[in-house]
C-alpha positions in Angstrom: 76.5 21.7 32.9 74.5 18.6 31.5 73.1 17.9 34.6 72.0 21.3 35.3 70.5 21.3 31.9 68.6 17.9 32.8 67.6 19.4 35.8 65.9 22.3 33.9 64.2 20.3 31.8 62.6 18.5 34.4 61.4 21.4 36.2 59.9 22.8 33.1 58.2 19.5 32.3 56.6 20.1 36.0 55.8 23.2 35.4 53.9 22.4 32.0 52.3 19.5 34.0 51.2 21.7 36.7 50.0 24.4 34.2 47.8 21.9 32.5 46.7 20.6 35.5 45.4 23.9 37.2 44.0 25.2 33.8 41.7 22.0 33.3 41.0 22.3 37.2 39.8 25.6 36.4 37.0 24.3 33.8 35.8 21.6 35.9 35.5 23.9 38.8 34.8 27.5 38.2 33.2 27.6 34.7 29.5 28.0 36.5 30.2 30.5 39.2 28.4 33.5 39.1 31.3 36.0 38.0 33.4 36.3 35.3 36.8 34.5 35.4 39.8 35.0 32.9 42.9 32.9 33.4 46.1 33.4 31.4 49.4 31.7 31.4 52.8 33.1 31.8 52.9 34.0 28.1 49.4 36.1 28.5 47.8 33.5 26.5 44.0 32.9 27.3 43.6 29.1 29.0 40.1 29.5 30.6 37.5 31.9 29.5 34.2 31.2 31.1 30.7 32.2 29.8 30.3 35.2 32.3 33.2 36.7 31.0 32.2 36.2 27.8 29.2 37.8 28.2 31.2 40.7 29.7 33.1 41.0 27.0 30.9 40.3 24.1 32.7 37.0 22.9 32.0 33.3 22.7 34.6 32.1 25.6 35.9 29.1 23.2 37.1 32.1 20.5 38.9 33.9 23.2 40.8 30.6 23.9 44.7 30.2 22.5 44.3 34.1 22.3 46.7 36.9 23.7 44.6 38.8 26.5 45.7 42.1 25.3 43.7 41.2 21.6 40.5 40.4 23.8 40.9 43.0 26.5 43.2 45.8 25.2 43.3 47.6 28.4 43.9 44.8 31.5 45.4 44.8 34.5 46.5 41.1 34.1 49.7 42.0 32.3 50.8 44.1 35.1 50.3 41.4 37.7 52.1 38.7 35.2 55.4 41.1 34.9 55.5 42.0 38.7 53.5 39.1 40.7 51.4 42.1 42.2 47.6 41.0 42.9 45.1 44.0 42.1 42.0 44.1 44.2 38.6 45.5 42.8 40.1 48.0 40.4 37.3 49.4 38.3 37.5 48.9 34.4 35.2 50.2 31.8 35.1 46.7 29.4 32.6 46.4 26.5 30.4 49.6 28.2 30.1 48.1 31.3 31.8 49.3 35.0 33.4 46.1 36.1 35.1 45.7 39.7 37.9 43.2 38.7 40.5 41.5 41.0 44.0 40.0 39.7 45.8 37.6 41.4 48.8 36.0 40.0 49.8 32.3 40.9 53.1 31.8 41.8 55.2 28.5 42.2 58.7 28.9 43.9 58.6 32.7 43.2 57.6 32.1 39.7 54.5 33.6 38.1 52.4 30.6 36.9 49.6 32.2 35.7 47.1 35.4 36.4 43.4 34.8 37.2 41.2 37.7 37.4 37.8 37.9 38.5 35.2 40.2 37.7 32.1 41.7 39.0 29.4 44.1 37.1 29.2 47.1 38.9 27.3 48.9 36.4 23.9 48.5 38.3 25.2 48.8 41.7 26.6 52.3 40.5 23.5 53.0 39.3 21.5 52.6 42.2 24.3 54.5 44.1 23.7 57.3 41.4 19.9 57.1 42.2 20.2 56.9 45.9 22.1 60.3 45.8 19.7 61.8 43.5 16.7 60.6 45.9 19.1 62.2 48.5 19.3 65.3 46.9 15.4 65.7 46.0 14.6 64.5 49.9 17.0 67.5 51.2 15.0 69.5 48.8 11.7 68.7 49.7 13.2 69.2 53.4 13.8 72.9 52.6 11.1 73.4 50.5 8.7 72.1 53.9 10.5 74.3 56.2 9.6 77.6 53.8 6.2 76.5 53.4 5.0 75.5 56.6 6.2 77.4 60.2 4.4 74.1 61.6 4.1 70.5 60.1 3.9 67.5 61.8 2.0 64.0 61.6 1.1 61.0 63.9 0.0 57.5 63.3 -3.8 56.5 64.8 -2.1 55.7 68.0 -0.7 59.0 68.3 2.9 58.5 67.7 4.7 61.0 66.1 5.3 59.7 62.6 6.7 62.9 60.8 7.9 66.5 62.1 9.7 69.1 60.2 13.1 70.4 61.2 11.6 74.1 62.3 8.5 72.5 63.9 11.0 70.4 66.3 13.2 73.2 66.7 10.3 75.0 67.9 9.6 72.3 70.5 12.9 72.5 72.0 13.9 69.1 70.2 16.0 67.7 67.4 13.7 65.5 64.9 15.7 62.4 65.9 14.7 62.5 69.6 11.1 63.0 69.5 10.1 60.5 66.5 8.1 57.8 67.6 7.3 59.3 70.6 4.0 59.8 71.7 3.1 63.6 70.8 0.9 64.0 73.9 4.2 63.4 76.3 5.4 66.4 74.1 3.2 68.7 73.7 -0.2 68.0 76.2 -2.2 71.1 74.0 -1.9 69.4 70.7 -5.0 68.2 69.1 -3.1 65.5 66.9 -3.9 62.7 68.9 -7.3 63.7 69.7 -8.2 64.3 65.8 -6.3 60.7 64.8 -8.9 59.1 67.6 -12.0 60.7 66.5 -11.5 61.8 62.6 -13.2 65.1 63.5 -10.8 67.9 61.9 -9.9 71.2 64.4 -8.5 75.0 63.9 -6.6 76.1 66.9 -3.2 78.3 67.3 -0.1 77.1 68.8 1.7 79.6 70.9 5.4 78.9 71.3 7.6 80.7 74.0 8.8 84.4 72.7 7.0 83.3 69.3 3.6 85.1 68.2 0.7 82.5 68.2 0.6 80.7 64.9 -3.1 79.5 63.5 -2.9 75.8 62.6 -5.4 73.4 60.8 -5.4 69.7 62.5 -6.7 67.2 59.5 -7.6 63.3 59.8 -5.4 61.3 57.3 -8.1 59.0 55.9 -7.7 55.8 53.6 -10.6 53.7 52.7 -12.9 55.6 55.2 -10.2 54.5 58.1 -8.9 57.0 60.2 -4.8 56.3 60.0 -3.9 59.4 61.3 -3.6 63.0 61.6 -1.4 65.9 60.4 -1.2 69.2 61.9 0.0 72.1 59.6 0.1 75.9 59.7 -1.6 78.0 57.1 0.0 81.6 58.0 3.0 82.2 59.6 0.9 84.2 62.6 -2.2 85.6 63.3 -1.8 89.1 61.7 -1.2 87.6 58.8 -4.2 85.4 58.3 -6.4 88.6 59.7 -4.7 90.9 56.6 -5.5 87.3 54.3 -9.0 87.0 55.0 -10.4 90.5 53.5 -8.9 89.3 50.7 -10.4 86.0 50.4 -13.8 87.6 51.2 -13.2 89.8 48.2 -12.5 87.0 45.5 -15.3 85.2 46.7 -17.7 88.0 46.2 -15.8 88.6 42.3 -17.0 85.1 42.1 -20.6 85.0 42.6 -20.5 88.1 40.2 -18.6 86.1 37.3 -21.1 83.9 35.1 -20.7 80.3 35.8 -18.9 78.5 33.4 -20.9 75.4 33.9 -23.9 77.5 33.2 -22.5 79.0 30.2 -21.2 75.7 28.7 -24.5 73.4 29.0 -25.3 71.5 26.4 -28.9 70.5 26.6 -30.2 68.9 23.2 -29.2 65.8 21.4 -30.0 64.8 17.9 -33.3 62.7 19.6 -34.9 66.0 20.2 -35.2 66.7 16.7 -38.9 65.8 16.2 -40.6 64.8 12.9 -40.4 62.3 10.3 -41.2 64.1 7.2 -38.7 63.5 4.1 -37.2 67.1 4.5 -36.3 67.0 8.4 -35.0 63.4 8.1 -32.5 64.5 5.1 -31.1 67.6 7.6 -30.8 65.1 10.5 -29.0 62.8 8.6 -26.7 65.5 7.1 -26.0 66.7 10.8 -25.1 63.3 11.7 -22.3 63.2 9.2 -20.9 66.5 9.4 -20.9 65.8 13.4 -18.1 63.3 13.0 -15.5 65.7 11.8 -14.7 69.2 12.4 -15.3 71.4 9.8 -17.0 74.8 10.3 -20.9 74.7 9.9 -23.3 77.1 8.6 -26.8 76.5 9.6 -29.3 78.7 8.0 -33.3 79.0 7.9 -35.7 81.3 8.8 -36.1 82.2 12.6 -38.0 79.6 14.8 -37.0 76.9 12.6 -34.7 75.5 15.1 -31.0 76.2 14.1 -29.8 76.5 18.0 -31.4 73.1 18.4 -29.2 71.5 15.6 -26.2 73.3 16.9 -27.0 71.4 20.2 -27.4 68.2 18.0 -24.3 68.3 16.2 -22.0 69.1 19.2 -23.6 66.2 21.4 -23.2 64.0 18.5 -19.0 64.8 17.8 -15.9 64.1 19.7 -15.8 67.3 21.2 -18.9 66.3 23.6 -16.9 66.3 26.7 -15.8 69.8 25.9 -17.6 73.0 26.7 -20.4 74.4 24.4 -20.2 78.1 24.5 -23.4 80.0 23.1 -23.4 83.4 21.8 -26.2 85.7 20.4 -24.4 87.9 18.3 -27.7 90.4 17.9 -28.3 90.7 21.9 -24.9 91.8 22.6 -24.4 95.6 21.8 -21.6 96.3 19.2 -19.5 98.2 21.9 -19.7 94.9 24.1 -19.0 92.1 21.6 -15.4 92.5 21.2 -14.7 92.2 24.9 -17.4 89.4 25.1 -15.8 87.3 22.4 -12.1 88.2 23.0 -11.9 88.9 26.4 -10.0 91.5 27.8 -6.9 92.1 30.5 -7.0 94.1 33.5 -7.3 97.9 33.0 -7.9 97.6 29.2 -10.9 100.0 28.9 -12.9 102.2 31.7 -14.9 99.5 33.9 -12.8 96.8 32.8 -12.2 94.5 36.0 -9.3 94.2 37.5 -8.1 90.6 37.2 -9.6 90.8 33.2 -12.1 88.1 32.0 -11.5 85.2 29.5 -13.7 85.7 26.3 -16.2 83.3 24.7 -13.3 81.7 22.4 -10.9 81.0 25.3 -14.1 79.4 27.2 -14.9 77.1 24.0 -11.2 75.9 24.3 -11.6 72.1 23.3 -15.4 72.5 22.5 -17.7 74.4 20.2 -18.9 77.9 20.2 -22.1 78.4 18.2 -22.3 82.1 16.9 -25.8 82.4 16.3 -27.5 85.8 14.5 -24.3 86.2 12.4 -25.7 88.4 10.4 -26.1 91.2 12.4 -22.1 91.2 13.0 -20.5 94.7 12.1 -17.6 94.7 9.3 -15.4 95.7 11.7 -16.0 92.3 14.1 -16.1 89.9 11.2 -12.5 90.9 10.1 -11.5 90.1 14.0 -13.6 87.0 13.7 -11.5 85.8 10.2 -8.6 85.9 12.1 -10.1 83.7 14.8 -11.3 81.3 11.8 -8.3 81.4 9.7 -5.3 81.4 12.3 -7.1 79.2 15.4 -5.7 82.3 18.2 -7.2 85.6 19.9 -5.8 88.1 21.4 -7.5 89.9 24.5 -8.8 93.7 24.4 -6.1 95.7 25.5 -3.6 92.4 25.7 -0.5 91.7 23.9 -0.4 87.9 24.5 -1.7 85.2 21.5 -3.6 82.5 22.8 -4.3 79.6 20.7 -7.7 78.2 20.9 -8.7 74.4 19.4 -12.6 75.4 18.6 -14.9 74.4 16.3 -17.1 77.1 15.1 -20.8 76.6 14.3 -22.5 80.0 12.9 -26.6 80.3 12.2 -28.4 83.1 10.7 -31.5 83.7 9.3 -30.4 86.3 6.1 -29.2 85.5 2.9 -25.4 86.1 3.5 -24.3 85.7 -0.2 -26.8 88.6 -0.8 -25.1 90.6 2.1 -22.0 89.7 0.5 -23.1 91.5 -3.0 -24.2 94.4 -1.1 -21.2 94.8 0.9 -22.4 94.0 3.7 -20.7 90.8 5.0 -17.1 90.0 3.9 -16.6 87.7 1.3 -13.8 85.9 2.5 -15.0 85.3 5.8 -18.3 83.7 4.1 -16.2 81.4 2.3 -14.6 80.6 5.7 -18.0 79.9 7.3 -19.6 78.2 4.6 -17.8 75.1 4.4 -20.7 72.5 5.3 -23.8 74.2 5.0 -27.1 73.2 6.7 -30.5 74.3 5.9 -33.2 74.1 7.9 -36.8 73.5 6.4 -39.7 75.9 7.4 -42.6 74.3 8.8 -45.1 74.9 6.2 -42.4 72.5 4.0 -42.9 69.7 6.7 -46.4 70.3 7.6 -47.1 66.7 8.3 -44.5 67.2 11.4 -47.0 69.3 13.3 -49.1 66.3 14.8 -45.8 64.8 16.1 -44.5 68.3 17.6 -48.0 68.8 19.3 -47.7 65.8 21.0 -44.3 66.5 21.7 -44.9 70.1 23.4 -48.6 69.5 25.0 -46.3 67.2 28.1 -43.7 70.2 28.2 -46.1 72.9 28.0 -48.5 71.2 31.1 -45.9 70.7 33.5 -44.9 74.6 33.2 -48.6 75.7 33.2 -49.8 73.0 35.5 -52.7 71.7 33.3 -53.3 68.3 32.1 -54.2 68.7 28.5 -54.1 65.6 26.4 -55.0 66.6 23.2 -56.3 69.1 20.6 -59.8 68.8 18.7 -59.8 67.6 15.1 -61.0 70.9 13.8 -58.0 72.5 15.5 -55.8 70.0 14.1 -57.1 71.1 10.6 -56.7 74.8 10.9 -52.9 74.2 12.2 -52.2 72.0 9.2 -54.0 74.8 6.5 -51.6 77.3 8.5 -48.7 78.5 6.9 -46.7 79.4 10.4 -44.6 82.2 9.3 -43.0 81.8 12.7 -42.1 78.2 12.2 -41.9 75.6 15.4 -41.7 78.6 18.0 -44.9 80.2 16.8 -46.8 76.9 16.9 -45.4 76.4 20.5 -46.4 79.6 21.6 -49.8 79.2 19.9 -50.1 75.9 22.3 -49.0 77.2 25.4 -51.4 80.2 24.8 -54.6 78.2 24.4 -53.1 75.4 27.1 -53.1 78.6 29.8 -56.3 79.8 28.9 -58.3 76.3 29.0 -59.1 74.0 31.9 -60.3 71.0 29.7 -58.3 67.7 28.6 -59.0 68.9 25.0 -57.8 72.2 22.9 -60.9 73.1 20.9 -61.6 76.6 18.7 -63.2 77.8 21.8 -59.4 77.9 23.8 -57.8 79.5 20.7 -57.3 83.2 21.5 -59.1 85.3 18.8 -56.4 87.1 17.6 -54.4 83.5 16.9 -57.5 82.4 15.1 -57.7 85.7 13.2 -54.1 85.4 12.2 -54.4 81.7 10.8 -57.5 82.0 8.6 -55.8 85.0 7.3 -52.6 83.0 6.1 -53.7 79.9 4.7 -51.0 77.3 3.8 -51.0 77.5 -0.2 -51.1 73.6 -0.1 -54.8 72.3 0.7 -56.0 69.6 3.1 -56.9 66.3 0.9 -60.6 66.4 -0.1 -60.4 62.7 1.6 -59.7 64.1 5.0 -62.3 66.5 5.0 -64.9 64.6 3.6 -63.9 61.9 6.3 -63.9 64.3 9.4 -67.5 66.0 8.5 -69.3 62.7 6.9 -71.2 61.5 9.9 -72.5 58.6 8.2 -69.0 56.7 7.6 -69.0 53.8 10.3 -66.2 54.2 13.0 -64.4 51.0 11.6 -63.9 52.5 8.2 -62.7 56.1 9.9 -60.1 54.1 11.7 -59.0 51.8 8.8 -59.1 55.0 6.6 -56.9 56.9 9.3 -54.2 54.0 9.2 -54.0 53.6 5.4 -53.5 57.4 5.1 -50.9 57.1 7.6 -49.1 54.2 6.5 -50.0 52.3 9.1 -48.6 54.2 12.0 -51.0 53.9 14.9 -49.8 57.2 17.1 -50.2 59.4 14.1 -53.2 57.6 13.0 -54.6 58.5 16.9 -53.6 62.2 16.1 -55.2 62.4 13.4 -58.3 60.8 14.9 -58.6 63.2 17.8 -58.2 60.0 19.8 -56.0 58.4 22.6 -53.7 55.7 21.4 -55.0 52.9 24.0 -58.5 53.7 22.8 -57.3 53.3 19.4 -55.4 50.0 20.2 -59.2 48.7 22.1 -61.0 49.6 19.1 -58.5 48.0 16.8 -59.2 44.8 19.1 -62.7 45.4 19.0 -63.1 45.4 15.4 -60.1 43.0 14.6 -58.7 45.6 12.4 -55.3 44.3 10.8 -52.6 47.0 10.0 -52.0 47.9 6.7 -48.8 46.7 5.0 -46.4 50.1 4.4 
C-alpha cells in the first residue's frame, strides 16, 4: 500500500511538472496568434489567456489568469470538454455581443484530461457579409423580375459585339438559356440584330424584332457611352407589340399639343432686374435702395408702395435677386389685369373638372409655381374682399387648396406686394381687410416719385437713350440743354414710365444725334409747360445756359462745381460728350474741385 501511494505521488508530481511546461509553452508560442486562445487546467482555472481572447471577452488577460473559467465566460463548452474529454469544433457562441466560432480541444495523458484549449474566431464580420450577400441576392432577384416585367426585349453587348447581358425573357425568345449565350458574339445568335452595328458606329437605330409565333416588337438600339467613347450598345423594347405602339402615339401627340398651349414655367418665372438696374444717385433713391438690400436678406413679407410708374416691380425683381431665393422662381401676378372670376384659379390652380372649361389634367396656380421662390402681387389694392380672405390663409398658413380640390398643398414662398393706392385709407373705408393689411405691411418700402428725385433725370436719360436706340434703330446721343431744362422743370406725374415714353416718342420722330425742342411732340411740350415743377431751376444755372459772354473754361468749371466734380453729370449738364469734356479739361488744364 505504501509503495502504491508513493507511485501516485510521483505520478502527480510528473503531471504537475508537465502542466507547468505546457502552460509556459503556450505563453512562448501562442501569445501573438491572430485568434483568441484560452487554456484551463483540470480544475477549470484559467492558466493561459491571450490578448485576442481578452478583446473578445472584454477583459485584460492578466486579470483573467487564476480565475475559474465560469467567472469570465459563464456559458462555455470548455466545462463539457473537461468532464467528458470530448472535443467541440466550430460551435457558435455569443460572447460579449460577438458571434464567435469556438473549438475546445482536451489535452489528455494516459486517458486523463490534463487541460482544455479553446480557440476563438470572430464570426461577426463574416456573418455580416453573408447577410449582406443574401440581401443582395434578394435585391438582384427582384431587379431581374422587374426587368422581365418591364421589357419584352433587353440585351447589351460590348464594343466587340459580345453579349454581356440578356434578360431571361429575351433569352427564352431566342430559344436559349442565359448561361448558354452570355459572352457569345451576338451576330452568331441573331444575324439581323443591330446591336453589333450600333456598338461599332455609335449611331442609334429604331427597328422591330420578329420572333416565331409572336407579334413583332418595336425596339430601340442605342450606344452605351462614357467620356465620348462607345463602350457597347443596348437593345430594349418600349412596347409589348406594334399595336400598343400605334395606340400610344396619338396620346403622346395630345400631350405634346397640351404642353404647347400651357405657359412655359421659365417664361413665367424669369427675373430680369437686379439692384444695379436701379438708376439714380439722389439721396432719396439711395436710401430706398439700401433698405431694399437690407430686407432682401430675410424672408419677411414686403409691401412696396408708390405712385404709378415709379419702378415698384423693378424693386421687387431686385429684392428677389439679392435674396437667398435667387435661384428659385419669381412669379409675377397683376391682380388688376386678371378678371375677378379667373383670379382665384390663376392664383390657386384648379383640379380636373372643377368648373366648365377646366382642363382635363388640372393646372397648378401661381402660388404652387412660386414654391421655393418669390411671388410678386402687383396692384394689390384692386383685389376683391373675397380674394383677400383667401390670400390671408396663404400668408398665415403657407398652404393653398386648388379650386375644386380637396388636397392641401404646403408652399414655401416669399410674398412681395405692390400698390399705388393708400391701403390704410382703404382699411378705414372698409375696402381692404385690416388683418390682411397687418400681415402684408411687415416691411414697407415707399418708392419716391420722380419729382422728389429730379436730380436723377440726367442719369435716367443717359440710361434710356441706348436702350431706345436699340429698339428704334436710331443713333441719338443726347438731348439739348433747352430740353434738359424743360425736363428738370417738369413735375412728371407719370414718373419714370412717362420719362421713358417721352424720350421714345421724341427719338422715333427724330433723325439727328441731339434731341432738341423741335423733336418733342407738340402735345408733350404743351403738357410739360402746363405742369411745371414747384421747385424752380436755380438762377445760376439759367444765367449760365443763356449768358453767351461766359467763357467756355468758366462754364466747365462752374458745371463741375455744381455737380460736385462728377464729370459724367457735368457733361450731361453742359450737353457735351464725355470724351469732349475730357479733352477740354486737358486743354484748359482744369483740375477737378474737391467734393
